[in-house]
N, C-alpha and C positions, 0 to 999 in steps of 0.2 A: 840247522839251516833248512833241511828238507821240510820240516814241519811248518816253518814260517812261510815257505812258498805254498804249501798245501792250504794253510789258513788263508793266505792272500787269494789264492785261486777260488777257494770256497766262498770267501767274502765277495769276490768279483762276480761269481755265478749268482749268488743271492741278490746282489745289487742289480744285475742284468734282468733277472726274473722279476724283481720288484718294479723295475723301470718299464718292462714290457707290460706288466699287469696295470700299471698306472696309465699307460698310453691307451690300452684297450678299454679300461673302465672310463677314462676321460672321453674317449670317442663315443662310447655308449651314451654317456650323459649329454654330450654335445648333440648327438643324433636325436635323442629323445626331446631335447629342447628345440630342435630345428623343425619339428613337425608342427606346421601352422595350418594345414588343410588336410582333408580326408578325401582321397580319391575313391570313387565308387564305380566299379565296372558294372555294365548293364547290358541286357539284351531283351528282346521281346518277340513273340510270335503273334501273328494276326490270323484269327480264324473268323470266317465269314459265314453267316447263316442267312440265306435268302437274298444276298447281295454279293456283288463283286467289289473288291477294293483294289485300286490301282495306284501306282507311283506317280502317274501323270494323266492328264486328260485325254491323251491319244491312245491310252490303253496299251502301251508298249511293254509294260512289265507289271504283273500282279504284285501287290504289296502283301507279302507273306511273312516278312521278317523285318524288324526294325533294330538297328544297332544304334542305340542312343549315345554311345561313346562314354567318356568319363564325365561324371557329374560331381559337383562339390556340394556340401551342405548348403541349403538355401537356394540352390540353383534350379532353374527350369529349362527344358529344351522343347522345341516344337518340331513336329513332323507333319507336313501337308499330305493328305490322302484324298483320293477321288473315289467316291462311293457311287456305285451304279446299281439301280434297281433292275435286276435281270429276271424278276418274277413276272407274274401275270396280273398283278393288282397294285394299286397305290399302297404305300406303306409309310410308316415312321420308323425311326432307327433307335436302337438302344446300344449303349456301350457298357460292357462289363469286363472284368478281368478274372482270371482264375489261375490255379497252379503256381502260386507264388513260392519261390524258393530263395531264401528261407521265409517261412511264414511270417516272421517278425517284420519283414520288409513292409508289410501293409500298414504298419503303424507310422512309417516315416516317408513312404513314397506313394504318390498318388497320380492317377491318370485322369485327365479331363479332356473335353473338346469344346469347340465353339458351335456345335450343332444346336439349333434352337427349336427342335421338335417340329420343323416344317414337314409337310407331306412331300414324299418323293414319288413322282409318277412313274408308271411302267416305262422302262427304257431311259429314264432320266438319270443324269449323273450330277452329283453335287460335290463341292470341295469342302473339306473340313480340316481344321487344324487340331491335331492331337498334342496335348501338353503333358509332359512328364515333369513332376515337381518333387523335389527332395527337401524334406524338413531340415531347418538349421540345427535341430536337436538330434539328428541321426547319429548313432554311434554303434560300433561293433558290426557293421554290415559293410563288407568290402565289395561283394559281388552279389547279384541277384538276377533272377529271370522270372518271367511270368507270361501268360497268354493274354492277348487282347481279343475280346470277342465283340464283334459288331453284328447285330441282329436286325433283320428287317421284320417289322410287325405289320401284317396286312390290316387295312382299315375296314 
């Protein structure tokens, strides 16, 4: 009689372990099927050369950091910036990026702006829109960061 109870208890334990494993594995399959988008954490620093970049036209806060928030594949986000020529001569502007982490981010993420190469006079301020775009084909990148470099080029 004791061995029948032991066999029953052993069978019950095996059944319970199997049930728990089925629930866990089923949850993993359901979770993996539930992924329909990819969140991308992001951040960026702004470095200025020959110009000042501001968050607003009243110059209340220098723009030194942009938190783009979470972006999805194929999505773009805009950030308005106010660029001031604080040098002694008229200039044009250039926009570059550097220090991408991970480096592979540059294949899928791009930064552009609506500046059209106009001359920026001494003490003049212009508004530009920075646009961060994420390729719909991005994969394997969850977070990244980089520097935005805005340079003033004397004429």
